C-alpha positions as CSV (number, residue, x, y, z in Angstrom):
1,M,-20.0,-20.5,-31.2
2,V,-18.9,-20.7,-27.7
3,E,-18.0,-17.6,-26.1
4,R,-14.6,-17.6,-24.1
5,P,-14.5,-16.0,-20.5
6,P,-12.6,-12.8,-20.5
7,D,-9.0,-12.9,-19.6
8,L,-8.5,-11.1,-16.4
9,N,-4.8,-12.0,-15.7
10,P,-2.8,-9.0,-15.4
11,W,0.4,-11.1,-14.6
12,P,3.4,-11.1,-13.8
13,L,3.5,-8.3,-11.5
14,T,5.8,-7.0,-8.6
15,I,4.1,-4.9,-6.1
16,A,5.2,-3.2,-2.9
17,S,4.0,-1.3,0.0
18,Y,5.9,1.4,2.1
19,N,5.1,3.5,4.8
20,I,7.4,6.6,4.1
21,H,7.0,8.1,7.6
22,A,6.3,11.6,5.9
23,A,9.6,11.4,4.1
24,V,11.6,11.8,7.4
25,G,14.3,9.3,8.0
26,L,15.7,7.8,11.2
27,D,18.3,10.7,11.3
28,R,15.0,13.0,11.4
29,A,15.9,14.6,8.0
30,F,13.1,15.3,5.6
31,A,14.5,13.8,2.4
32,P,11.8,13.1,-0.1
33,E,14.6,12.3,-2.7
34,R,15.8,9.3,-0.5
35,I,12.4,7.8,-0.6
36,A,12.5,8.2,-4.5
37,R,15.8,6.3,-4.5
38,V,14.5,3.4,-2.4
39,V,11.2,3.4,-4.6
40,R,13.8,3.2,-7.6
41,E,15.6,0.4,-6.0
42,I,12.6,-1.7,-5.5
43,A,11.8,-1.4,-9.0
44,A,8.2,-2.7,-8.7
45,D,5.3,-2.2,-11.0
46,V,2.9,-0.8,-8.5
47,V,3.8,0.7,-5.2
48,A,1.3,1.6,-2.5
49,L,2.5,4.5,0.0
50,Q,1.5,5.5,3.1
51,E,2.1,8.6,5.6
52,V,2.6,10.7,2.2
53,P,2.8,14.6,2.7
54,L,0.4,15.9,-0.3
55,G,1.7,19.5,0.1
56,D,1.2,22.4,2.7
57,A,1.9,26.0,3.0
58,H,5.5,25.4,3.4
59,R,6.6,22.3,1.5
60,P,5.7,20.9,-2.0
61,S,3.9,17.6,-2.2
62,V,6.0,14.6,-1.7
63,L,3.7,12.6,-4.2
64,T,4.5,15.1,-7.1
65,L,8.3,14.8,-6.3
66,L,8.1,11.0,-6.3
67,Q,6.2,11.1,-9.6
68,Q,8.6,13.5,-11.4
69,T,11.7,11.6,-10.2
70,T,10.7,7.9,-10.5
71,G,8.5,8.1,-13.8
72,Y,5.5,6.4,-12.5
73,G,1.9,7.5,-12.8
74,A,0.5,8.4,-9.3
75,V,-2.9,9.1,-7.6
76,E,-3.6,10.2,-4.1
77,G,-6.0,9.4,-1.5
78,P,-6.0,12.1,1.4
79,T,-7.0,11.1,4.8
80,Y,-6.3,14.6,6.3
81,E,-7.1,17.7,4.7
82,R,-7.2,21.3,5.6
83,A,-6.4,24.5,3.7
84,D,-2.7,24.4,4.7
85,Y,-2.0,20.8,4.8
86,R,-2.8,17.6,3.0
87,Y,-1.6,14.1,4.0
88,G,-2.5,10.3,3.3
89,N,-2.0,7.3,1.0
90,A,-0.8,7.3,-2.7
91,V,-0.5,4.6,-5.2
92,L,2.5,4.9,-7.9
93,S,1.9,2.5,-11.0
94,R,4.0,1.8,-14.3
95,Y,0.7,1.0,-15.7
96,P,-2.4,3.4,-16.5
97,I,-4.5,4.1,-13.5
98,N,-8.0,4.3,-15.0
99,A,-10.0,5.1,-11.7
100,K,-9.5,5.7,-8.0
101,R,-12.1,5.9,-4.9
102,T,-11.1,7.3,-1.6
103,V,-12.6,5.4,1.5
104,D,-12.9,7.1,4.8
105,L,-12.2,4.6,7.6
106,S,-12.3,7.2,10.0
107,F,-13.5,5.9,13.7
108,G,-14.9,8.3,16.1
109,S,-12.8,11.3,17.0
110,R,-9.2,9.4,16.3
111,E,-6.7,10.3,13.7
112,P,-8.4,10.0,10.4
113,R,-7.6,6.9,8.4
114,G,-8.7,5.9,4.9
115,A,-8.0,3.6,2.0
116,L,-7.2,4.5,-1.7
117,D,-8.9,2.0,-4.2
118,A,-7.5,2.3,-7.8
119,D,-8.2,0.5,-10.9
120,M,-5.4,0.1,-13.6
121,A,-4.8,-1.8,-16.7
122,C,-1.6,-4.1,-16.2
123,H,-0.5,-5.7,-19.3
124,G,-3.8,-4.6,-20.8
125,H,-5.9,-6.6,-18.2
126,P,-7.7,-5.0,-15.1
127,L,-6.4,-4.8,-11.6
128,R,-7.6,-3.4,-8.5
129,A,-5.2,-2.3,-5.8
130,V,-6.5,-1.2,-2.3
131,A,-3.8,0.7,-0.5
132,T,-4.6,1.3,2.9
133,H,-3.3,2.5,6.4
134,L,-5.0,1.0,9.7
135,G,-5.4,2.6,12.9
136,L,-3.3,2.1,16.4
137,N,-6.3,1.3,18.3
138,P,-7.5,-2.5,18.2
139,V,-11.0,-1.4,18.0
140,D,-10.4,1.0,15.3
141,R,-8.7,-1.9,13.4
142,R,-11.5,-4.3,13.6
143,S,-13.9,-1.6,12.2
144,H,-11.4,-0.8,9.3
145,V,-11.0,-4.3,8.2
146,K,-14.7,-4.9,8.3
147,R,-15.5,-2.1,6.1
148,Q,-12.8,-2.9,3.7
149,L,-13.7,-6.5,3.3
150,D,-17.1,-5.1,2.2
151,L,-15.4,-3.5,-0.7
152,F,-13.9,-6.6,-2.4
153,D,-15.5,-8.3,-5.3
154,A,-12.6,-10.7,-6.6
155,D,-14.9,-12.1,-9.3
156,R,-15.0,-8.8,-11.3
157,M,-11.2,-8.3,-11.6
158,A,-8.2,-9.4,-9.7
159,V,-7.9,-7.5,-6.3
160,I,-5.0,-6.8,-4.0
161,L,-4.9,-5.4,-0.5
162,L,-1.7,-3.9,0.6
163,G,-0.6,-1.4,3.1
164,D,0.5,-0.7,6.7
165,L,-2.1,-2.6,9.0
166,N,-0.5,-1.8,12.4
167,E,-1.5,-5.2,13.6
168,W,1.2,-7.2,15.5
169,F,-1.0,-9.6,17.3
170,V,-1.1,-12.6,15.0
171,W,-4.2,-14.0,16.4
172,G,-6.0,-10.8,16.5
173,R,-9.3,-10.6,14.8
174,P,-8.3,-8.4,12.0
175,L,-5.8,-10.8,10.8
176,R,-7.9,-13.6,11.2
177,W,-10.5,-12.0,9.2
178,L,-8.2,-11.1,6.3
179,V,-6.7,-14.6,6.5
180,S,-10.5,-16.0,6.1
181,H,-10.9,-13.9,3.2
182,F,-7.5,-14.0,1.3
183,E,-6.0,-17.2,2.8
184,A,-2.7,-16.9,5.0
185,A,0.2,-15.1,3.1
186,P,4.0,-14.7,4.0
187,S,4.5,-11.8,6.3
188,P,8.3,-10.6,6.7
189,P,8.9,-8.2,9.4
190,T,9.1,-4.6,8.3
191,F,9.3,-2.5,11.5
192,P,11.4,-0.9,12.9
193,S,13.6,-0.4,9.9
194,R,16.7,-1.0,11.7
195,L,15.9,-4.2,13.2
196,P,12.7,-5.4,12.1
197,L,10.5,-7.4,14.6
198,F,7.2,-6.8,13.6
199,A,5.0,-7.5,10.2
200,L,2.9,-4.3,10.4
201,D,3.2,-4.1,6.3
202,R,1.4,-6.7,4.4
203,I,0.2,-7.6,0.8
204,W,-2.8,-9.9,0.5
205,I,-4.2,-11.3,-2.9
206,R,-7.0,-13.7,-3.8
207,P,-6.5,-16.4,-4.8
208,R,-3.4,-16.9,-2.7
209,H,-1.4,-19.3,-5.1
210,R,-0.8,-16.3,-7.3
211,M,1.7,-14.8,-4.7
212,L,5.0,-16.7,-5.4
213,R,7.3,-14.8,-3.3
214,V,7.2,-12.1,-0.6
215,W,10.2,-10.4,1.0
216,T,11.4,-7.0,2.7
217,H,13.5,-4.7,0.6
218,R,16.5,-4.3,2.9
219,S,19.2,-1.9,1.9
220,R,21.6,0.5,3.7
221,L,19.0,3.3,2.1
222,S,16.1,1.8,3.1
223,R,17.0,1.2,6.5
224,M,17.7,5.0,7.0
225,A,14.9,6.5,4.8
226,S,11.8,5.5,6.9
227,D,11.0,3.6,10.1
228,H,9.3,0.9,8.1
229,L,11.0,-1.2,5.5
230,P,9.3,-1.8,2.2
231,V,7.4,-5.2,1.8
232,V,7.4,-6.5,-1.7
233,A,5.8,-9.5,-3.5
234,H,5.9,-11.1,-6.8
235,I,2.8,-12.3,-8.5
236,D,2.0,-14.6,-11.3
237,G,-0.5,-17.0,-12.9
């Protein structure tokens, strides 16, 4: 009897990445319920979030509020933690999240950075989503990308990298390394949200042909809720 290879295709799937700017909009109002409304507008299956307040002495966790008001499952990946303040990345998912790993990408004494590496079961099939937020310094970003590329094993399960790369130079080494690993992918501008000029937020998948469409979610609400627009992709086999 010939053994069939395992079916490792969790498609179709809509995924998104969204830097929520600590739930502070362009009007400088702290409004996590506005972020929740944008997430519901997007209606993606998996959403990677950056700059998420995870609870402090004065305010509850924005991630908890998002989970309660959207109905998604959620995991967090703090990049900054102290007794009275927690902050970082998160993943929202309509599908079960079976495991998570936090990856410390901090470089020297600069602002802590990290990635949240989550395994989930989509349509009963395994999917690995790595939600990341890279640094503002070019040297930091090169270190961050090198360390994350070492994590990927696309033969074991489908892998998606998504997040705020903070890279606007098209021929910069971080983007060239990512293109070499994943192949080039569409990258519509997401920043600043009112008049987007820079493609800071990106989604990568290997093999590239599974990514059928990539777009920014532009609505009256998303232009105000954060300084970034969400980037969204539809993936299928």
